[in-house]
Backbone of each chain as ProteinMPNN parsed JSONL, in Angstrom:
{"seq_chain_A": "MFYLIYKLTSHLTGEPILSLLLFIIPITFLIVNLILRKRIQFKSWFLSKLNIFLDKEESVLISDIPPDLLYEKVLLVIDESKFKRMDSTVENFQVLATTSPNFWTWGENIYVAISKKNDTMSEIKITSVTVFGSYSWNRNKKNHQHFCESFEQSLTI", "coords_chain_A": {"N_chain_A": [[90.314, 108.865, 109.325], [90.612, 109.789, 106.652], [88.688, 111.749, 106.61], [89.875, 113.369, 108.313], [92.024, 114.276, 107.007], [90.619, 115.548, 105.003], [89.235, 117.558, 106.116], [91.438, 118.712, 107.027], [92.482, 119.83, 104.564], [90.564, 121.087, 103.503], [90.277, 123.416, 105.097], [92.69, 124.59, 104.908], [92.861, 125.21, 101.744], [90.611, 126.658, 102.002], [88.608, 125.908, 100.056], [85.491, 123.98, 100.15], [84.781, 121.928, 98.127], [86.528, 121.798, 96.412], [88.627, 120.295, 97.768], [87.205, 117.949, 98.275], [87.012, 117.048, 95.632], [89.832, 116.44, 95.379], [90.13, 113.991, 96.688], [88.104, 112.562, 95.293], [88.702, 112.36, 92.8], [91.316, 110.802, 92.62], [90.458, 108.204, 94.031], [88.166, 107.503, 92.306], [89.827, 106.71, 90.207], [91.048, 104.687, 91.33], [89.298, 103.004, 91.611], [88.403, 102.461, 89.241], [90.427, 101.202, 87.803], [91.078, 98.872, 89.319], [88.853, 97.587, 88.514], [89.469, 97.447, 85.66], [91.294, 95.725, 85.698], [91.555, 92.951, 85.41], [91.087, 92.122, 82.886], [93.026, 91.369, 79.879], [92.333, 92.903, 77.702], [92.326, 95.518, 77.763], [95.083, 96.341, 78.511], [96.614, 98.418, 77.144], [95.469, 100.439, 78.322], [96.783, 100.265, 80.847], [99.463, 100.258, 80.114], [99.789, 102.543, 78.564], [101.982, 105.562, 77.974], [100.661, 107.852, 78.238], [99.639, 107.27, 80.63], [100.545, 108.385, 83.563], [100.012, 108.186, 85.751], [100.704, 105.817, 86.644], [102.973, 103.543, 87.416], [105.633, 101.92, 85.685], [107.434, 98.915, 84.386], [109.57, 97.135, 82.048], [111.141, 94.227, 80.458], [113.195, 92.289, 78.887], [113.202, 88.691, 78.008], [115.219, 86.254, 76.362], [114.598, 83.636, 74.98], [115.566, 80.119, 73.433], [113.448, 78.372, 72.934], [110.449, 77.314, 70.789], [107.947, 80.061, 70.084], [105.404, 78.899, 70.504], [105.311, 76.684, 72.395], [106.669, 78.091, 74.233], [105.038, 79.523, 75.253], [102.969, 77.892, 76.427], [104.602, 77.174, 78.404], [105.321, 79.276, 80.457], [102.705, 79.443, 81.022], [102.588, 77.655, 82.776], [104.66, 78.369, 84.429], [103.628, 80.982, 85.481], [101.605, 79.528, 86.99], [102.79, 78.06, 88.965], [104.031, 79.55, 89.998], [104.001, 82.989, 92.766], [102.195, 84.483, 91.413], [99.02, 85.406, 90.233], [97.436, 83.87, 87.7], [95.391, 85.894, 85.464], [94.378, 86.267, 83.087], [94.494, 85.241, 79.28], [95.628, 84.988, 76.021], [95.749, 82.85, 73.637], [96.109, 83.175, 70.507], [97.502, 85.642, 70.268], [99.601, 84.987, 71.853], [99.417, 86.3, 74.817], [99.795, 86.917, 78.144], [98.658, 87.602, 81.126], [98.807, 88.561, 84.643], [98.786, 88.889, 87.9], [99.726, 90.053, 90.792], [98.994, 89.771, 94.602], [96.485, 92.08, 96.412], [97.985, 93.881, 99.504], [98.411, 95.154, 102.674], [100.49, 96.867, 101.957], [100.32, 97.87, 99.326], [98.133, 98.023, 96.314], [98.611, 95.89, 95.021], [99.983, 94.351, 91.858], [100.071, 94.45, 88.24], [101.02, 91.95, 85.63], [102.254, 91.732, 82.56], [102.94, 89.417, 79.922], [103.905, 88.987, 77.003], [104.719, 87.191, 74.369], [106.923, 86.711, 71.524], [108.102, 85.796, 68.46], [111.558, 86.049, 67.967], [113.602, 85.416, 66.163], [114.795, 82.822, 63.674], [115.471, 81.035, 65.438], [115.255, 82.056, 67.887], [113.044, 83.357, 70.57], [111.091, 85.804, 72.299], [110.197, 87.041, 75.158], [108.609, 89.159, 76.905], [108.183, 90.95, 79.603], [105.517, 93.008, 81.569], [105.851, 94.811, 84.397], [103.134, 96.612, 86.055], [101.975, 98.958, 88.249], [98.98, 98.819, 89.995], [97.474, 101.234, 91.271], [99.312, 104.397, 91.872], [102.179, 106.252, 91.256], [105.038, 105.464, 91.712], [106.362, 102.324, 92.576], [107.824, 101.552, 94.602], [110.023, 99.726, 94.193], [108.811, 97.101, 93.492], [107.911, 96.679, 91.234], [110.444, 95.56, 90.072], [111.105, 93.518, 91.579], [109.102, 91.664, 90.997], [109.588, 91.317, 88.348], [112.154, 90.072, 88.942], [111.52, 87.746, 90.119], [109.64, 86.417, 88.43], [111.716, 85.861, 86.601], [113.509, 84.13, 87.922], [111.775, 82.149, 88.482], [111.205, 81.006, 85.986], [113.937, 80.479, 85.051], [114.212, 78.505, 87.127], [112.371, 76.401, 86.132], [113.346, 75.264, 84.11], [114.789, 73.146, 84.587], [114.171, 70.338, 84.581]], "CA_chain_A": [[91.59, 109.373, 109.216], [90.457, 110.622, 105.24], [88.243, 112.769, 106.939], [90.438, 114.331, 108.457], [92.099, 114.972, 105.788], [89.491, 116.416, 104.183], [88.741, 118.811, 106.457], [92.667, 119.669, 106.893], [92.848, 120.31, 103.336], [89.268, 121.981, 103.496], [90.594, 124.392, 106.153], [94.127, 124.902, 104.328], [92.345, 125.902, 100.771], [89.194, 127.423, 102.342], [87.405, 125.256, 99.336], [85.506, 122.367, 100.286], [84.208, 121.121, 96.752], [88.271, 121.214, 95.708], [89.218, 119.815, 98.685], [86.352, 116.601, 97.76], [87.555, 116.595, 93.993], [90.964, 116.136, 95.489], [89.803, 112.721, 97.244], [87.257, 111.957, 94.59], [89.229, 111.571, 91.225], [91.994, 109.319, 92.948], [89.268, 106.807, 94.414], [87.614, 106.987, 91.122], [90.686, 106.171, 88.987], [91.721, 103.44, 91.461], [88.079, 101.307, 91.508], [88.399, 102.139, 87.46], [92.015, 100.693, 87.599], [90.594, 97.675, 90.168], [87.89, 96.735, 87.504], [89.831, 96.782, 84.481], [92.89, 95.118, 85.915], [91.272, 91.613, 85.565], [90.981, 91.4, 81.694], [94.108, 91.608, 79.091], [91.767, 93.555, 76.533], [92.878, 97.076, 78.469], [96.221, 96.114, 78.754], [96.659, 99.341, 76.466], [95.032, 101.418, 79.067], [97.747, 100.535, 81.874], [100.455, 100.505, 79.422], [99.889, 103.852, 77.895], [103.154, 106.483, 78.285], [100.072, 108.946, 78.979], [99.31, 107.239, 82.29], [101.776, 109.151, 84.213], [99.796, 107.779, 87.605], [101.117, 104.537, 86.962], [104.75, 103.441, 87.311], [105.824, 100.608, 84.756], [108.925, 98.767, 83.87], [109.546, 96.677, 81.17], [111.93, 93.851, 80.698], [112.878, 91.152, 77.79], [114.057, 87.6, 78.216], [115.763, 85.595, 75.277], [114.825, 81.819, 74.869], [115.634, 78.963, 72.414], [112.193, 77.204, 72.837], [109.886, 77.92, 70.292], [106.839, 80.828, 70.855], [103.89, 78.06, 71.126], [105.771, 75.579, 73.606], [107.071, 79.104, 75.318], [103.472, 79.973, 75.8], [102.57, 76.958, 77.539], [105.783, 76.997, 79.44], [105.195, 80.166, 80.876], [101.329, 79.658, 81.788], [103.115, 76.378, 83.772], [105.565, 79.101, 85.36], [102.847, 81.344, 86.349], [100.641, 78.97, 87.821], [103.439, 77.559, 90.04], [104.811, 81.014, 90.883], [103.335, 83.647, 93.347], [101.385, 85.223, 90.575], [97.809, 84.783, 90.048], [97.241, 84.136, 86.24], [93.993, 86.482, 85.086], [93.84, 86.318, 81.6], [95.68, 84.67, 78.536], [95.248, 85.16, 74.888], [96.756, 81.881, 72.483], [96.434, 84.035, 69.664], [99.057, 86.592, 70.102], [100.547, 84.362, 72.892], [99.925, 87.343, 75.947], [99.118, 86.33, 79.384], [97.96, 88.63, 82.272], [98.876, 87.491, 85.912], [99.017, 90.017, 88.755], [99.862, 90.016, 92.74], [97.638, 90.128, 95.564], [97.359, 93.042, 97.535], [98.138, 93.744, 101.111], [98.547, 96.152, 103.409], [101.449, 97.76, 101.486], [100.487, 97.587, 98.094], [96.727, 97.627, 95.913], [98.79, 94.854, 93.632], [100.804, 94.844, 90.444], [99.924, 93.829, 87.12], [102.276, 91.771, 84.99], [101.492, 91.503, 81.182], [103.704, 88.618, 79.571], [104.096, 88.785, 75.508], [105.692, 86.122, 73.413], [107.178, 86.716, 69.952], [109.39, 85.152, 67.68], [112.853, 87.014, 67.193], [114.381, 85.468, 64.495], [114.407, 81.842, 63.468], [116.043, 80.041, 66.529], [114.993, 82.504, 69.175], [111.747, 83.964, 70.749], [111.428, 86.794, 73.046], [109.096, 87.25, 76.277], [108.501, 90.877, 77.08], [107.366, 90.957, 80.696], [106.163, 94.56, 81.882], [104.96, 94.75, 85.706], [102.631, 97.768, 86.256], [101.07, 99.144, 89.219], [97.56, 99.048, 89.953], [97.483, 102.33, 91.816], [100.667, 104.887, 92.388], [103.15, 106.364, 90.535], [105.765, 104.446, 91.9], [106.389, 100.971, 92.983], [108.757, 100.986, 95.556], [110.614, 98.54, 93.788], [108.06, 95.581, 93.345], [108.1, 95.912, 89.785], [111.488, 95.218, 89.871], [111.174, 92.354, 92.338], [108.423, 90.946, 89.956], [110.455, 90.499, 87.136], [113.028, 88.984, 89.481], [110.531, 86.129, 90.584], [109.133, 85.621, 87.213], [112.941, 85.366, 85.902], [113.944, 82.975, 88.801], [110.761, 80.723, 88.484], [111.431, 80.825, 84.916], [115.023, 79.657, 85.138], [114.412, 77.235, 87.792], [111.157, 75.324, 85.485], [114.208, 74.755, 82.729], [115.232, 71.833, 85.516], [112.914, 69.141, 84.435]], "C_chain_A": [[91.626, 110.322, 107.559], [89.516, 111.908, 105.644], [88.907, 113.752, 107.548], [91.468, 115.035, 107.69], [91.844, 115.899, 105.213], [89.425, 117.577, 104.799], [90.28, 119.457, 107.132], [92.755, 120.54, 105.866], [92.126, 121.555, 103.028], [89.822, 123.39, 104.548], [91.686, 125.165, 105.197], [93.477, 125.885, 102.654], [91.278, 126.518, 101.1], [88.309, 126.613, 100.694], [87.199, 123.855, 99.516], [85.209, 121.18, 99.407], [85.813, 121.036, 96.267], [88.841, 120.376, 96.577], [88.616, 118.038, 98.474], [86.884, 116.641, 96.489], [88.798, 116.372, 94.76], [91.182, 114.298, 95.914], [88.833, 111.709, 96.204], [87.506, 111.42, 93.502], [90.424, 110.707, 91.635], [91.621, 107.972, 92.817], [88.495, 106.522, 92.816], [88.456, 106.372, 90.243], [91.307, 104.772, 89.786], [90.605, 102.335, 91.301], [87.977, 101.283, 89.83], [89.203, 101.035, 87.009], [91.66, 99.186, 88.479], [89.6, 96.943, 89.336], [88.351, 96.299, 86.227], [90.915, 95.913, 84.518], [92.805, 93.538, 85.517], [91.453, 91.363, 83.829], [92.189, 92.359, 80.964], [93.581, 92.792, 77.894], [92.256, 95.071, 77.022], [93.871, 96.827, 78.976], [97.02, 97.269, 77.814], [96.734, 100.679, 77.577], [96.543, 101.621, 80.254], [99.281, 100.549, 81.555], [100.629, 101.976, 78.779], [101.193, 105.093, 78.761], [102.248, 107.459, 78.965], [99.513, 108.862, 80.237], [100.055, 107.414, 83.144], [101.274, 108.605, 85.785], [100.178, 106.308, 87.56], [102.76, 104.352, 86.774], [105.138, 101.762, 86.576], [106.786, 100.328, 84.529], [108.872, 97.516, 83.188], [110.944, 95.875, 81.1], [111.858, 92.805, 79.424], [113.798, 90.089, 78.357], [114.157, 87.005, 77.182], [115.594, 84.385, 75.556], [115.006, 81.38, 73.563], [114.408, 78.522, 72.146], [110.984, 78.034, 71.861], [108.157, 79.193, 70.935], [105.708, 79.934, 71.233], [104.008, 77.124, 72.454], [106.044, 76.924, 74.779], [105.898, 79.78, 75.819], [102.875, 79.263, 76.902], [103.224, 76.921, 78.688], [105.464, 78.246, 80.653], [103.6, 80.594, 81.411], [101.55, 79.078, 82.873], [103.751, 77.554, 84.436], [104.721, 79.981, 86.166], [101.846, 80.964, 87.523], [101.1, 78.598, 89.114], [104.214, 78.605, 90.958], [103.555, 81.864, 91.947], [102.223, 84.47, 92.852], [100.369, 84.652, 90.477], [97.552, 85.116, 88.369], [95.323, 84.495, 86.18], [93.424, 85.769, 83.873], [94.837, 85.723, 80.477], [94.778, 84.441, 77.003], [96.328, 84.026, 73.986], [97.302, 82.185, 71.528], [97.385, 84.761, 69.286], [100.179, 86.2, 71.406], [100.892, 85.552, 74.22], [99.221, 86.756, 77.174], [99.095, 87.915, 80.525], [98.493, 87.714, 83.554], [99.048, 89.251, 86.803], [99.217, 89.247, 90.185], [98.696, 90.246, 93.405], [97.917, 91.189, 96.245], [97.287, 93.142, 98.83], [98.227, 94.841, 101.205], [99.554, 97.573, 102.73], [101.1, 98.258, 100.121], [98.721, 97.437, 97.514], [97.252, 96.192, 94.485], [99.509, 95.495, 92.545], [99.964, 93.971, 89.471], [101.118, 93.352, 86.139], [101.877, 90.877, 83.542], [103.042, 90.733, 80.599], [103.3, 88.61, 77.877], [105.027, 88.213, 75.047], [105.856, 86.528, 72.249], [107.98, 85.94, 69.417], [110.372, 86.167, 67.395], [113.157, 86.771, 66.136], [113.633, 83.553, 64.562], [114.734, 80.873, 64.38], [115.526, 80.871, 67.797], [113.598, 83.239, 69.122], [112.287, 84.878, 71.701], [109.965, 86.778, 73.84], [109.352, 88.807, 76.671], [107.641, 90.943, 78.661], [107.389, 92.56, 81.359], [105.348, 94.466, 82.902], [104.61, 96.211, 85.743], [101.821, 97.879, 87.366], [100.007, 99.291, 88.939], [97.012, 101.103, 90.249], [99.056, 102.974, 92.273], [101.878, 104.765, 91.259], [104.246, 106.136, 90.725], [105.69, 103.335, 92.611], [106.89, 100.788, 93.943], [109.589, 99.824, 95.351], [110.085, 97.144, 93.6], [108.253, 95.413, 91.969], [109.404, 95.461, 89.617], [111.519, 93.971, 90.521], [110.238, 91.285, 91.557], [108.777, 90.562, 89.119], [111.53, 90.052, 87.73], [112.543, 87.67, 89.611], [110.085, 85.626, 89.676], [110.794, 85.019, 86.538], [113.405, 84.043, 86.478], [112.924, 81.696, 88.317], [110.893, 80.382, 87.042], [112.429, 79.76, 84.643], [114.978, 78.114, 85.588], [113.183, 75.78, 87.084], [112.308, 75.25, 84.44], [114.965, 73.87, 83.53], [114.021, 71.026, 85.244], [113.014, 67.848, 85.213]], "O_chain_A": [[92.401, 111.247, 107.315], [89.621, 112.97, 105.03], [88.6, 114.932, 107.377], [91.692, 116.243, 107.773], [92.51, 116.887, 104.903], [89.539, 118.624, 104.16], [90.274, 120.56, 107.679], [93.022, 121.734, 105.999], [92.55, 122.613, 102.562], [89.302, 124.458, 104.227], [91.45, 126.307, 104.802], [93.683, 127.094, 102.542], [90.873, 127.141, 100.118], [87.202, 127.102, 100.468], [87.942, 122.896, 99.305], [85.29, 119.977, 99.658], [86.155, 119.997, 95.702], [89.671, 119.61, 96.088], [89.38, 117.073, 98.508], [87.525, 115.59, 96.479], [88.578, 115.161, 94.726], [92.1, 113.565, 95.547], [88.794, 110.48, 96.256], [86.973, 110.406, 93.051], [90.568, 109.738, 90.889], [91.993, 107.034, 92.112], [88.345, 105.397, 92.34], [87.993, 105.518, 89.487], [91.914, 103.905, 89.157], [90.795, 101.161, 90.983], [87.561, 100.305, 89.21], [88.918, 100.181, 86.17], [92.269, 98.258, 87.947], [89.513, 95.72, 89.455], [87.99, 95.269, 85.657], [91.418, 95.409, 83.514], [93.841, 92.903, 85.323], [92.009, 90.309, 83.523], [92.394, 93.549, 81.2], [94.409, 93.469, 77.285], [92.612, 95.717, 76.037], [93.829, 97.044, 80.187], [98.22, 97.015, 77.717], [97.592, 101.554, 77.694], [97.165, 102.661, 80.464], [100.168, 100.768, 82.38], [101.764, 102.397, 78.555], [101.175, 105.338, 79.967], [102.616, 107.977, 80.02], [99.034, 109.784, 80.897], [100.38, 106.368, 83.705], [102.003, 108.614, 86.777], [99.908, 105.627, 88.549], [103.517, 105.008, 86.059], [104.844, 100.68, 87.083], [107.533, 101.288, 84.341], [108.109, 96.691, 83.691], [111.933, 96.47, 81.529], [110.772, 92.472, 78.948], [114.834, 90.316, 78.983], [113.059, 87.011, 76.625], [116.358, 83.876, 76.375], [114.684, 82.081, 72.604], [114.221, 78.231, 70.965], [110.646, 79.187, 72.129], [107.528, 79.032, 71.981], [105.069, 80.2, 72.251], [103.136, 76.885, 73.289], [105.708, 76.821, 75.959], [105.918, 80.549, 76.78], [102.417, 79.715, 77.951], [102.717, 76.706, 79.788], [105.409, 77.857, 81.82], [103.286, 81.634, 81.99], [101.064, 79.492, 83.926], [103.025, 77.776, 85.405], [104.856, 79.947, 87.389], [101.428, 81.595, 88.494], [100.427, 78.648, 90.144], [104.746, 78.557, 92.068], [102.387, 81.475, 91.946], [101.434, 85.06, 93.59], [100.388, 83.425, 90.571], [97.485, 86.239, 87.869], [94.374, 83.822, 86.583], [92.457, 85.026, 83.703], [96.03, 85.726, 80.78], [93.671, 83.922, 76.865], [97.493, 84.321, 73.722], [98.466, 81.897, 71.249], [98.038, 84.66, 68.247], [101.169, 86.818, 71.797], [102.027, 85.79, 74.633], [98.14, 86.172, 77.094], [99.594, 89.027, 80.358], [98.59, 86.487, 83.534], [99.338, 90.356, 86.343], [98.894, 88.1, 90.493], [97.659, 90.76, 92.985], [99.03, 91.48, 96.683], [96.45, 92.434, 99.388], [98.18, 95.642, 100.272], [99.417, 98.782, 102.921], [101.757, 99.247, 99.793], [97.992, 96.765, 98.242], [96.625, 95.753, 93.52], [99.653, 96.694, 92.308], [99.307, 92.989, 89.816], [102.038, 94.114, 85.844], [101.379, 89.755, 83.459], [104.118, 91.304, 80.773], [102.199, 88.121, 77.627], [106.181, 88.6, 75.227], [104.79, 86.803, 71.699], [108.684, 85.296, 70.195], [110.093, 87.1, 66.642], [113.108, 87.534, 65.172], [112.62, 83.116, 65.107], [114.274, 79.754, 64.153], [115.391, 80.19, 68.814], [113.057, 83.643, 68.093], [113.478, 84.938, 72.006], [108.876, 86.564, 73.308], [110.448, 89.365, 76.63], [106.41, 90.981, 78.647], [108.381, 93.238, 81.626], [104.19, 94.108, 82.692], [105.483, 97.051, 85.529], [100.967, 97.014, 87.561], [99.693, 99.795, 87.86], [96.39, 101.876, 89.52], [99.874, 102.283, 92.88], [102.348, 103.801, 90.653], [104.921, 106.61, 89.811], [104.781, 103.355, 93.441], [106.548, 99.739, 94.488], [109.829, 99.022, 96.254], [110.823, 96.16, 93.559], [108.648, 94.366, 91.457], [109.407, 94.705, 88.645], [112.118, 93.148, 89.83], [110.611, 90.113, 91.499], [108.469, 89.412, 88.806], [112.17, 89.405, 86.901], [113.124, 86.649, 89.242], [109.959, 84.401, 89.708], [110.931, 83.885, 86.08], [113.653, 83.049, 85.796], [113.268, 80.589, 87.903], [110.628, 79.194, 86.859], [112.204, 78.626, 84.22], [115.345, 77.071, 85.048], [113.175, 74.601, 87.436], [111.637, 75.081, 83.422], [116.104, 73.783, 83.072], [112.948, 71.228, 85.814], [112.128, 66.998, 85.113]]}, "seq_chain_B": "MAIVVNLDVMLAKRKLQLKELSEIVGISVVNLSILKKSKGKAIRFTTLNSICLALDCQPGDILEYIKDK", "coords_chain_B": {"N_chain_B": [[123.791, 72.492, 70.942], [125.743, 70.044, 72.65], [124.893, 68.282, 74.62], [122.148, 65.776, 73.34], [118.964, 65.251, 73.402], [117.244, 62.144, 73.111], [114.744, 61.458, 73.037], [112.475, 61.016, 71.556], [113.298, 59.294, 69.683], [113.296, 57.094, 71.511], [110.638, 56.994, 72.361], [109.28, 56.499, 69.951], [110.089, 53.883, 69.338], [109.38, 52.395, 71.272], [106.552, 52.734, 70.932], [104.89, 54.638, 71.911], [102.908, 57.445, 73.001], [103.865, 61.22, 73.593], [101.673, 62.217, 75.261], [100.912, 60.013, 76.545], [103.121, 59.038, 77.785], [103.624, 61.395, 79.602], [101.594, 60.905, 81.169], [102.342, 58.269, 82.42], [104.844, 59.211, 83.706], [104.181, 61.633, 85.43], [104.805, 63.885, 84.633], [104.48, 67.314, 82.993], [103.248, 67.662, 79.243], [104.223, 69.967, 78.451], [106.334, 70.322, 79.423], [107.902, 67.596, 78.756], [107.78, 67.983, 76.136], [109.85, 70.317, 75.841], [112.109, 69.136, 77.215], [112.233, 67.05, 75.051], [113.019, 68.378, 73.03], [115.47, 69.337, 73.638], [116.064, 71.656, 74.846], [116.113, 72.246, 77.46], [117.862, 73.274, 80.676], [118.33, 71.884, 82.548], [118.483, 68.081, 84.01], [116.767, 66.374, 86.198], [117.781, 63.878, 88.326], [115.744, 61.76, 89.231], [113.726, 62.7, 87.671], [114.842, 61.359, 84.882], [115.441, 58.748, 86.081], [112.37, 58.147, 86.486], [111.744, 58.4, 83.49], [113.326, 56.295, 82.379], [112.145, 54.273, 83.773], [109.451, 53.891, 82.783], [110.045, 53.481, 80.295], [111.729, 51.583, 79.861], [114.701, 51.554, 79.667], [117.731, 52.396, 79.255], [119.878, 55.745, 80.897], [121.548, 56.343, 78.345], [120.651, 55.793, 76.566], [118.502, 57.474, 76.066], [119.899, 60.356, 76.659], [122.54, 61.563, 74.68], [125.8, 62.252, 73.722], [127.364, 64.716, 71.727], [129.884, 65.874, 69.893], [131.169, 69.088, 69.765], [131.886, 70.633, 66.548]], "CA_chain_B": [[124.238, 71.79, 71.967], [125.95, 69.096, 72.605], [124.058, 66.447, 74.819], [121.079, 65.664, 72.605], [118.03, 63.883, 74.292], [116.943, 61.108, 72.066], [113.349, 61.168, 73.799], [111.612, 61.319, 70.45], [113.423, 57.787, 69.116], [112.725, 56.055, 72.433], [109.211, 56.717, 72.281], [109.044, 55.901, 68.918], [110.677, 52.711, 69.437], [108.436, 51.625, 72.33], [105.371, 53.093, 70.351], [104.231, 55.587, 72.837], [102.768, 58.991, 72.885], [104.067, 61.849, 74.687], [101.091, 62.449, 76.283], [100.924, 58.82, 77.275], [104.519, 58.923, 78.907], [103.379, 62.48, 80.621], [100.751, 60.072, 82.196], [102.912, 57.603, 83.458], [106.136, 59.711, 84.638], [104.043, 62.427, 86.06], [105.463, 65.529, 84.133], [103.274, 67.699, 82.035], [103.334, 67.451, 78.412], [104.86, 70.989, 78.032], [107.974, 70.114, 80.049], [108.497, 66.717, 78.268], [108.392, 68.711, 74.756], [111.176, 70.934, 76.061], [113.167, 67.993, 77.019], [112.469, 66.231, 73.704], [113.294, 69.337, 71.736], [116.632, 69.586, 74.167], [115.849, 72.848, 75.429], [115.813, 72.593, 78.925], [118.533, 73.919, 81.138], [118.886, 70.43, 83.258], [117.436, 67.143, 83.758], [117.047, 65.823, 87.679], [117.404, 62.152, 88.151], [114.286, 61.221, 89.3], [112.893, 62.651, 86.025], [115.578, 60.446, 84.514], [114.812, 57.622, 86.723], [110.977, 57.563, 85.91], [111.603, 58.103, 82.266], [114.114, 55.184, 82.196], [111.416, 53.234, 84.253], [108.358, 53.816, 81.642], [110.694, 53.348, 78.858], [112.71, 50.21, 80.269], [115.677, 51.653, 78.847], [119.185, 53.369, 80.202], [119.89, 56.745, 80.589], [122.574, 56.405, 77.933], [119.305, 55.695, 75.213], [117.915, 59.04, 75.89], [120.869, 61.118, 76.355], [123.562, 61.01, 73.8], [126.8, 63.345, 73.395], [127.867, 64.83, 70.227], [131.134, 66.52, 69.806], [130.82, 70.351, 68.389], [132.976, 70.97, 65.197]], "C_chain_B": [[124.82, 70.268, 72.272], [125.539, 67.84, 73.035], [122.565, 66.702, 74.075], [120.238, 64.651, 73.237], [117.129, 63.638, 73.008], [115.231, 60.384, 72.702], [112.212, 60.609, 72.803], [111.623, 59.666, 69.902], [112.863, 56.906, 70.21], [111.512, 55.821, 72.316], [108.514, 56.375, 70.624], [109.087, 54.365, 68.791], [109.515, 51.466, 70.324], [106.69, 51.942, 72.114], [104.539, 54.037, 71.311], [104.281, 57.042, 72.343], [103.277, 59.976, 73.886], [102.931, 62.119, 75.782], [100.767, 61.235, 77.147], [102.291, 58.701, 78.077], [104.297, 60.262, 79.742], [102.579, 61.537, 81.402], [101.051, 59.569, 83.154], [103.706, 58.399, 84.217], [105.725, 60.979, 85.344], [104.357, 63.738, 85.677], [104.765, 65.774, 83.011], [104.325, 67.818, 80.901], [104.548, 68.734, 77.781], [106.425, 70.81, 78.61], [108.856, 68.68, 78.976], [108.811, 67.126, 76.885], [109.634, 69.501, 74.787], [112.295, 70.099, 76.121], [113.375, 67.334, 75.765], [113.154, 67.218, 72.776], [114.865, 69.558, 72.55], [117.072, 70.898, 74.565], [115.953, 72.999, 76.561], [117.514, 72.638, 79.077], [119.292, 71.992, 81.948], [117.99, 69.375, 83.413], [117.439, 66.598, 85.427], [116.931, 64.108, 87.653], [116.605, 61.605, 88.682], [113.239, 61.433, 88.092], [113.659, 61.434, 84.718], [115.054, 59.002, 84.996], [113.448, 57.135, 86.193], [111.073, 57.661, 84.575], [112.154, 56.768, 81.592], [112.775, 54.107, 82.34], [110.169, 52.988, 83.046], [108.405, 53.255, 80.642], [111.386, 52.067, 78.686], [113.589, 50.534, 79.368], [116.702, 52.292, 79.687], [119.21, 54.5, 80.043], [120.507, 57.048, 79.51], [121.511, 56.389, 76.469], [118.951, 56.994, 75.259], [118.705, 59.753, 75.625], [121.961, 60.533, 75.516], [124.465, 62.499, 73.806], [127.323, 63.472, 72.34], [128.753, 66.201, 70.212], [130.789, 67.643, 68.747], [132.452, 70.135, 67.491], [133.276, 72.087, 65.627]], "O_chain_B": [[124.052, 69.342, 72.01], [125.613, 66.752, 72.463], [121.939, 67.746, 74.259], [120.587, 63.514, 73.553], [116.558, 64.403, 72.231], [114.809, 59.228, 72.742], [111.258, 59.917, 73.159], [110.643, 58.943, 69.719], [112.036, 56.041, 69.922], [111.096, 54.671, 72.174], [107.349, 56.058, 70.386], [108.216, 53.717, 68.211], [109.097, 50.329, 70.102], [105.794, 51.544, 72.858], [103.315, 53.937, 71.227], [105.111, 57.655, 71.671], [103.158, 59.645, 75.066], [103.193, 62.225, 76.981], [100.398, 61.371, 78.313], [102.234, 58.118, 79.16], [104.931, 60.201, 80.796], [103.042, 61.379, 82.531], [100.674, 59.782, 84.306], [103.444, 58.434, 85.419], [106.639, 61.58, 85.91], [104.15, 64.675, 86.448], [104.428, 64.936, 82.175], [105.539, 67.973, 81.026], [105.44, 68.537, 76.955], [107.454, 71.228, 78.079], [110.019, 68.725, 78.575], [109.873, 66.778, 76.37], [110.44, 69.403, 73.862], [113.266, 70.178, 75.37], [114.508, 67.052, 75.375], [113.811, 66.818, 71.815], [115.601, 70.13, 71.746], [118.256, 71.23, 74.623], [115.879, 74.187, 76.876], [118.321, 72.286, 78.217], [120.322, 71.336, 81.798], [116.82, 69.522, 83.061], [118.609, 66.438, 85.773], [116.136, 63.378, 87.06], [116.849, 60.404, 88.563], [112.323, 60.718, 87.686], [113.004, 60.841, 83.86], [114.341, 58.275, 84.304], [113.287, 56.061, 85.613], [110.31, 56.813, 84.112], [111.675, 56.237, 80.59], [112.393, 53.342, 81.454], [110.065, 51.89, 82.497], [107.515, 52.67, 80.025], [111.602, 51.542, 77.594], [113.509, 49.999, 78.262], [116.416, 52.688, 80.817], [118.61, 54.83, 79.02], [120.255, 58.224, 79.249], [121.793, 57.031, 75.457], [119.192, 57.648, 74.245], [118.699, 60.138, 74.456], [122.299, 59.35, 75.549], [123.944, 63.612, 73.877], [127.824, 62.483, 71.806], [128.339, 67.331, 70.473], [130.387, 67.541, 67.588], [133.568, 69.69, 67.758], [134.069, 72.795, 65.006]]}, "name": "protein", "num_of_chains": 2, "seq": "MFYLIYKLTSHLTGEPILSLLLFIIPITFLIVNLILRKRIQFKSWFLSKLNIFLDKEESVLISDIPPDLLYEKVLLVIDESKFKRMDSTVENFQVLATTSPNFWTWGENIYVAISKKNDTMSEIKITSVTVFGSYSWNRNKKNHQHFCESFEQSLTIMAIVVNLDVMLAKRKLQLKELSEIVGISVVNLSILKKSKGKAIRFTTLNSICLALDCQPGDILEYIKDK"}
């Protein structure tokens, strides 16, 4: 199929090298993203505003649980949900989880950052970002919804 | 919050650590800590049952209602 598209664009543009580049650039971008997605150190790459090829959605949850306890709780919630825990840092309370790739998607990265809002409240910032594609087809919203539901359910002990 | 969880009081009376209780009742330390701090949204009867069994106490020894001023 890729070959047919390549042939078609090559025929339409009359530039075989340009057509080849049209395939090489996104494929390289995808491979780089698939390699980088497993480490939390590359969070800024995925969440950068300049990275217009990825769709991001951020949301905030407020809780009265202290950040250190909340961090442990979030790890527990992620382990019991459909997300797969990839990486976490206890120093700044950050967690990286992913969704599995399937026929429709290459998967999404879910970055969770916990911080202290004030003396009694904590803030959970959840950012869902696609690994490849500038439109998530509502998957980012569903990931956020799933995380919130799992978190709320987990508070029934 | 009007409902206060006195789990720490009962743990002290029974000279038990949270980790030990966690092993007895099969609930994670994180969840018991949240319960102890009265930050949970709800408590299951099964959880209450296993805590009462482990601490040899009544639900009223763990849960207390304090009127809001």
